[in-house]
C-alpha positions, 0 to 999 in steps of 0.5 A: 500500500502506498504511504501518503504524508498529510499534505498528500492526503489533503490534496487527495481529499481536495481532488475528490471535491474538484472531481465531483465539481467537474462532473457537475459542470460537464453534466449540466453545461456540456451534457456529458458524464464520465460514468466510471468517475461518477461511480467512484464519486458515489462509492466515496459516499457509501463508505462511511467507515474506511480503513484508510483514505484510499479505501474511500476512492479505490486508488490514486487512479480513481482521482486522476480526473480531480488531480488533473484539474486541480494541477492546472485549476489555479493557472487556468484562464478565468473561463466559465469552467474554472469559475464554476468548478472553483465555486462548487469547490468553495461552496462544498467546503463551506457546507461541510463546515456548517454540517460539522457544527450541526450534530443532529443534522449530521446524524440524520444525514448518516442515517439516510446515507446508510439506507442508500448504501444498503440500496447500492449493495442490492442494485448498484452504486449508480442505479437510479433508485440509489441516486434518487435516495442520495439526492433526496438525502441532500434535499432533506439535510444540506438543502435545508441549511441557510447556505445553498449551492446553486446548480447552474446549467443549460435549461434544456439539460436542467429540466430533466429530473435525473440530471438534478438527482445526479447533480445533487448526488455529486454535491453530496460526494463533494461535501463528503470529500470536504468533510474528509479535508477538514478531518485532515486539519485543512481549511478553506484558507488553505485552498485560497492561499496555498495554491502553489503548494497544492498544485505541486503536490497534485502534480507529484501524485499524478506522476505516481499514477503515470 
């Protein structure tokens, strides 16, 4: 098993957020979805008692998309894509902080995730019934907090109920990784002010995959 230091673990958690954020953007703006990466994001939600960090994402390759985007996100031109991925990422970090302060809501969310996890074992990680359960769990818990993440996409795509369900499920995956980020001792300020260090670590981890 690969040994990771704390900085690398934090970057992997951040890559988990960025990966989910990127999938949301691609789905609601470009009408495409990488099903394999989507499944990795969903499985990260169901595993509530991981033995280690890699137990959440499978392996480094499972976060390749997130690491790739993170390695260039801060150097990208201010395109709509980079702005939206950054907005979803920062919003997920903020929601996770709010959730951590609300133990009752966290327990309610945990119960709903455990139910969805049992469904996933019967159906599959990305079955429509399971995604619907995760989306409903998001609406019933995180969706009731004063701070809400607005999903912005093309109207003809956003009108599809299955798209909204998948987007909310991906927001849940982003928040799951954001909670991990905080458990590793990181904060939103690290994302905002230590960008060069985060970029360098993401590039080092990508090199291990290749």
